[in-house]
C-alpha positions as CSV (number, residue, x, y, z in Angstrom):
1,X,18.7,-12.9,-85.3
2,X,15.9,-10.8,-83.9
3,X,13.2,-12.3,-82.0
4,X,9.9,-10.4,-82.0
5,X,6.6,-11.1,-80.1
6,X,3.8,-9.5,-78.2
7,X,4.5,-6.4,-76.1
8,X,5.0,-7.2,-72.4
9,X,1.7,-6.5,-70.6
10,X,3.2,-5.7,-67.1
11,X,5.8,-2.9,-67.5
12,X,6.5,-2.6,-63.9
13,X,7.4,-6.2,-63.5
14,X,9.4,-5.9,-66.8
15,X,11.6,-3.3,-65.3
16,X,12.3,-5.5,-62.3
17,X,13.2,-8.4,-64.6
18,X,15.5,-6.1,-66.6
19,X,17.2,-5.0,-63.3
20,X,16.1,-1.4,-63.7
21,X,14.0,-1.5,-60.4
22,X,14.8,-3.5,-57.2
23,X,12.0,-4.8,-55.1
24,X,12.3,-3.6,-51.5
25,X,10.5,-5.8,-48.9
26,X,10.9,-2.9,-46.4
27,X,8.5,-0.8,-48.3
28,X,5.6,-2.5,-46.7
29,X,3.9,-0.4,-43.9
30,X,5.3,-1.2,-40.5
31,X,3.0,-2.9,-38.0
32,X,1.7,-0.7,-35.2
33,X,2.5,-1.7,-31.6
34,X,0.6,-1.2,-28.4
35,X,1.7,2.0,-26.5
36,X,2.3,0.2,-23.2
37,X,4.6,-2.3,-25.1
38,X,6.5,0.5,-26.6
39,X,7.1,2.1,-23.2
40,X,8.2,-1.2,-21.7
41,X,10.9,-1.4,-24.4
42,X,12.1,2.2,-23.8
43,X,11.7,2.3,-20.1
44,X,12.8,-1.0,-18.4
45,X,13.1,0.8,-15.1
46,X,9.3,0.5,-14.7
47,X,7.1,-2.6,-15.0
48,X,4.2,-2.7,-17.4
49,X,1.5,-2.2,-14.7
50,X,3.1,1.1,-13.6
51,X,3.5,2.3,-17.2
52,X,-0.2,1.6,-17.8
53,X,-1.0,3.7,-14.9
54,X,1.2,6.5,-16.1
55,X,-0.6,6.3,-19.5
56,X,-4.0,6.5,-17.8
57,X,-2.9,9.5,-15.7
58,X,-1.9,11.4,-18.8
59,X,1.8,11.3,-18.3
60,X,2.4,10.1,-21.9
61,X,2.5,12.0,-25.1
62,X,2.7,10.5,-28.6
63,X,3.6,12.9,-31.4
64,X,2.9,15.7,-29.0
65,X,-0.6,14.6,-28.2
66,X,-1.6,13.1,-24.7
67,X,-2.7,9.5,-25.0
68,X,-4.5,7.8,-22.1
69,X,-5.4,4.3,-23.4
70,X,-2.5,1.8,-22.9
71,X,-3.8,-0.3,-25.8
72,X,-3.6,2.4,-28.4
73,X,-1.3,1.4,-31.2
74,X,1.5,3.4,-32.9
75,X,4.4,2.9,-35.3
76,X,7.7,2.1,-33.6
77,X,9.1,5.4,-35.0
78,X,6.5,7.5,-33.2
79,X,7.7,10.2,-30.9
80,X,6.9,9.0,-27.5
81,X,7.5,11.2,-24.3
82,X,7.0,9.9,-20.8
83,X,6.8,12.7,-18.2
84,X,6.3,11.4,-14.7
85,X,5.9,14.4,-12.4
86,X,8.0,14.4,-9.3
87,X,6.0,13.4,-6.2
88,X,4.4,16.3,-4.4
89,X,6.7,18.0,-1.8
90,X,6.6,16.1,1.4
91,X,4.4,17.8,4.1
92,X,6.0,18.4,7.6
93,X,6.7,15.0,9.1
94,X,4.3,13.7,11.8
95,X,4.9,14.8,15.4
96,X,8.1,13.3,16.8
97,X,7.8,11.3,19.9
98,X,11.5,10.4,20.1
99,X,14.6,10.7,18.0
100,X,18.3,9.8,18.2
101,X,21.1,8.7,15.7
102,X,19.4,5.4,15.2
103,X,15.7,5.6,15.5
104,X,12.8,7.9,14.8
105,X,9.5,7.4,16.7
106,X,6.5,9.2,15.1
107,X,3.0,9.9,16.2
108,X,1.3,8.7,12.9
109,X,-1.9,10.5,11.9
110,X,-4.9,8.4,10.5
111,X,-4.7,8.4,6.6
112,X,-0.9,8.2,6.3
113,X,0.3,5.2,4.4
114,X,3.0,3.0,5.8
115,X,4.6,2.0,2.5
116,X,4.1,2.9,-1.1
117,X,1.6,1.0,-3.3
118,X,3.3,0.2,-6.6
119,X,6.3,1.9,-8.1
120,X,4.6,5.2,-8.4
121,X,3.0,6.7,-5.3
122,X,2.4,10.4,-5.4
123,X,1.4,10.7,-1.7
124,X,3.8,10.6,1.4
125,X,4.4,7.5,3.3
126,X,6.3,6.5,6.4
127,X,9.1,5.2,4.2
128,X,9.8,8.8,3.3
129,X,10.9,9.5,6.8
130,X,13.0,6.5,7.6
131,X,13.4,2.7,7.2
132,X,10.2,0.7,7.8
133,X,10.3,-1.7,10.8
134,X,6.6,-2.4,11.2
135,X,3.3,-1.3,9.8
136,X,0.1,0.4,10.9
137,X,-3.0,0.4,8.6
138,X,-3.6,3.5,6.7
139,X,-6.4,4.4,9.0
140,X,-4.8,3.5,12.2
141,X,-3.0,6.3,14.2
142,X,-0.4,6.3,16.9
143,X,3.2,5.1,17.8
144,X,5.3,3.9,15.0
145,X,9.1,3.4,15.0
146,X,11.5,3.9,12.1
147,X,15.1,3.0,11.7
148,X,17.8,5.4,10.4
149,X,20.2,2.7,9.3
150,X,20.0,-0.9,8.1
151,X,21.7,-2.3,11.2
152,X,19.0,-0.8,13.5
153,X,16.2,-1.8,11.1
154,X,17.3,-5.5,11.4
155,X,17.6,-5.2,15.2
156,X,14.1,-3.8,15.6
157,X,12.4,-6.1,13.1
158,X,13.8,-9.1,14.8
159,X,12.1,-8.0,18.0
160,X,8.7,-7.9,16.3
161,X,9.4,-11.3,14.6
162,X,10.4,-12.8,18.0
163,X,7.5,-11.2,19.8
164,X,9.8,-9.3,22.2
165,X,7.9,-6.0,21.7
166,X,4.8,-5.1,23.7
167,X,2.0,-3.1,21.9
168,X,-1.0,-1.4,23.4
169,X,-3.9,-0.1,21.3
170,X,-7.1,1.7,22.2
171,X,-10.3,1.3,20.1
172,X,-13.8,2.5,20.2
173,X,-16.1,-0.5,19.5
174,X,-19.8,-0.8,18.7
175,X,-21.6,-2.1,21.6
176,X,-20.1,-3.9,24.7
177,X,-18.5,-7.3,25.0
178,X,-20.2,-9.9,27.3
179,X,-17.0,-10.0,29.5
180,X,-15.4,-6.7,30.7
181,X,-12.0,-8.3,30.0
182,X,-10.7,-11.4,28.5
183,X,-8.1,-13.1,26.3
184,X,-9.4,-13.8,22.7
185,X,-7.6,-17.0,21.6
186,X,-8.9,-17.6,18.1
187,X,-7.0,-18.6,14.9
188,X,-7.1,-16.3,11.9
189,X,-6.8,-17.1,8.2
190,X,-7.3,-15.3,4.9
191,X,-10.9,-15.1,3.7
192,X,-10.6,-16.9,0.3
193,X,-13.9,-15.4,-0.9
194,X,-12.5,-12.0,-0.2
195,X,-8.8,-12.4,-0.4
196,X,-7.9,-8.9,0.9
197,X,-9.7,-9.7,4.2
198,X,-9.3,-12.1,7.1
199,X,-11.5,-14.1,9.3
200,X,-11.6,-16.5,12.3
201,X,-10.8,-19.9,11.0
202,X,-10.0,-23.1,12.9
203,X,-7.4,-23.9,10.3
204,X,-5.8,-20.4,10.6
205,X,-2.8,-19.1,12.4
206,X,-2.8,-18.9,16.2
207,X,-3.8,-15.5,17.3
208,X,-4.3,-14.0,20.8
209,X,-5.6,-10.6,21.8
210,X,-6.2,-9.4,25.4
211,X,-8.9,-6.7,25.8
212,X,-10.2,-4.7,28.6
213,X,-13.2,-2.3,28.7
214,X,-12.1,1.1,30.2
215,X,-15.2,3.2,29.4
216,X,-18.6,2.9,27.9
217,X,-21.9,4.6,27.1
218,X,-25.1,3.2,25.8
219,X,-23.8,2.8,22.3
220,X,-20.0,2.4,22.3
221,X,-17.2,1.1,24.5
222,X,-13.5,2.2,24.7
223,X,-11.3,-0.8,25.1
224,X,-7.6,-1.4,25.6
225,X,-6.1,-4.1,23.4
226,X,-2.8,-5.9,23.8
227,X,-2.1,-8.3,20.9
228,X,0.2,-11.2,21.8
229,X,0.5,-12.1,18.1
230,X,0.8,-9.8,15.1
231,X,-1.6,-11.1,12.4
232,X,-2.9,-8.9,9.6
233,X,-6.1,-7.3,10.8
234,X,-6.0,-9.2,14.0
235,X,-7.6,-6.7,16.3
236,X,-10.3,-5.9,13.7
237,X,-11.1,-9.6,13.0
238,X,-11.2,-10.6,16.7
239,X,-13.5,-7.7,17.7
240,X,-15.8,-8.3,14.8
241,X,-16.0,-12.0,15.9
242,X,-17.1,-10.8,19.3
243,X,-20.0,-9.0,17.7
244,X,-18.3,-5.6,18.7
245,X,-16.5,-4.4,15.6
246,X,-14.4,-1.3,15.7
247,X,-16.2,2.0,14.9
248,X,-15.4,3.2,11.4
249,X,-14.0,0.0,10.2
250,X,-14.8,0.1,6.3
251,X,-14.3,-3.7,6.1
252,X,-15.4,-5.4,9.3
253,X,-18.3,-3.1,10.5
254,X,-21.5,-1.8,9.1
255,X,-20.5,1.8,8.0
256,X,-24.0,2.6,6.7
257,X,-25.6,1.9,10.1
258,X,-22.6,3.4,12.2
259,X,-21.0,6.1,10.1
260,X,-17.7,7.5,11.4
261,X,-15.0,10.0,10.2
262,X,-12.3,7.4,10.7
263,X,-11.2,4.0,12.0
264,X,-11.2,4.3,15.7
265,X,-8.1,2.3,16.3
266,X,-5.0,3.9,17.9
267,X,-1.6,2.5,18.7
268,X,-1.2,3.9,22.2
269,X,2.1,2.5,23.5
270,X,5.1,0.5,22.1
271,X,7.6,-1.2,24.4
272,X,10.9,-2.1,22.5
273,X,14.6,-2.2,22.9
274,X,16.6,0.4,21.0
275,X,20.3,0.5,20.3
276,X,22.3,1.9,23.3
277,X,24.9,1.0,25.9
278,X,25.4,-2.6,26.8
279,X,23.5,-4.0,23.8
280,X,20.5,-1.9,24.1
281,X,18.0,0.2,26.1
282,X,14.4,-0.8,26.9
283,X,12.0,2.1,26.2
284,X,8.2,2.6,26.3
285,X,7.0,5.2,23.7
286,X,3.4,6.6,24.1
287,X,1.0,8.6,22.1
288,X,-1.8,10.6,23.5
289,X,-5.3,9.3,22.8
290,X,-7.0,11.3,20.0
291,X,-9.6,13.7,21.4
292,X,-12.3,12.2,19.2
293,X,-12.0,8.9,21.1
294,X,-12.9,10.5,24.4
295,X,-15.6,12.7,22.9
296,X,-17.5,9.9,21.3
297,X,-17.5,7.9,24.6
298,X,-18.5,10.9,26.7
299,X,-21.4,11.7,24.4
300,X,-24.8,10.5,25.4
């Protein structure tokens, strides 16, 4: 028996029903994915923040075109190339104050970072020359000691932690303290309104700084500073509290009113025990005061 009827109105669907065509769910267009997410998948050695920085710096090409927006979206099949340039060749290391098989003591110039910021740091840091033991702010110059092996690093760090090192700084400050010399004993805590800064706070950590005025003119004073504790920004915070901030301090002084080419803070001496016979050798390492410190005090 032959059954007849109306002609099927949807030939494409008819071919599917008859088995002539197979539906393929994969024929749908693939979703596009953020570029930074694609890089996280392909480069697990970096975190997402670093990869976003690489994109913004123009280190990423998609289908042979540079893309600088991390939120740009592409198919997962896109050709993505990450090309992070090697860090610039290291400049000659800072002047060496002392060196042996275990330690390296450098005369750090103002402007040199102590440690890298993030995973990608195109500029040199103290860590490029040895194992970090302690830090100086980028804009602070002077004596810094590095270790050449983990055992020495541990030994030196413990001395800083146990307050068995003696540090002497020199600073040019704006104005003159009321007393020619004194011990500042004021606790310091993080400023919650500006989390990257610190302030004198009765609920903060105990902090002591001895100071002595060694020279002055009608505008500035040169002071010797001996911190008894090692709080972040301790010297800068204590001197600001006295009403005599360090000249050139971009955070704790009035740069507009008192412009300066640098932060006038210098790590003059460091007394510490280094590896040697009979358990160690006590040494004092010193750095010459930068000429600009003397010049600004001698100026009238």
